[in-house]
Phi, psi and omega in degrees: 000217184224176177227151171241155181243125175303142185301333181278350182273133176259132183232145171250182184296324178298315181289322176297318179298315180297314179299319178295319178299317179295310183301325180297337181269357187251157174251024175213160181275154178233158178241124176273123183258342179201149177222246180289134179231144169273177185299321180294316179297321179294315179300317180295319178298320180290324175298319178301317179297318177301313183292337175272000175097008180286148172265107184298332178298324180283336185270319186261138181294328182265102182299323181294321177297311180298315182296322179299320178288320178298321179294328181280337183301130012258018183279099185295324179296317179296316180295321179299316178298317179298311181298319180299323179297325176288315179301322180298335178265004182075021183244186180088215183286142176293343175295327180292335179265358184073026183253013182209153171222157178248137180242128180299136173252302177219177172087004180243178179284334180218168177075022178294135179242146175271175184301320179295319178293321178298316179298318178296318179298314179300315180295320179299318180294320178295320180300331179274358180086010178274167180245108179270149175217112182281127177243154187243348179220105346290157186290124177192168172252115176277129183233115174279122184239000193267204190299328178301319180291321178297317179299315180298316180295321178295320178296318178297315179300314181298320179296316180297316179297316180299315178297318179299316178295318180299315179296316181296320184279345182253000000 
């Protein structure tokens, strides 16, 4: 099927390609709610999660990154500076590197998905080698599509080839 991009979401060619790849595996349309983010946009997105009651430590893999933003709340300028310092090191949210997009699941004006469609969407992202993470506040599917996934897939491929060669040669 196809995908639409919310007007506030910024996408680059990598994210458009990923969204297209996902949509091609589905029999329903999807809505992209977020793509590439600058530090201020990331800080604001994390503040929204805090204000909706999310525990950022449970959501983000890097506890120090999550804690730094929680400590800065509600000072958006302070949080932006903190997030930028992580982005400068290539760390923090994968949205800052252009390696992730968010797909609406429920809670929006359009692009509502039922439980079966969400399960199909999650499987489609996995089939493409992407890493999905379902979030509930606000409701969306966060999908890592970037270089981290390519590295993991390449390592797995190399391991399988290495094992195959070892078996063949022995």
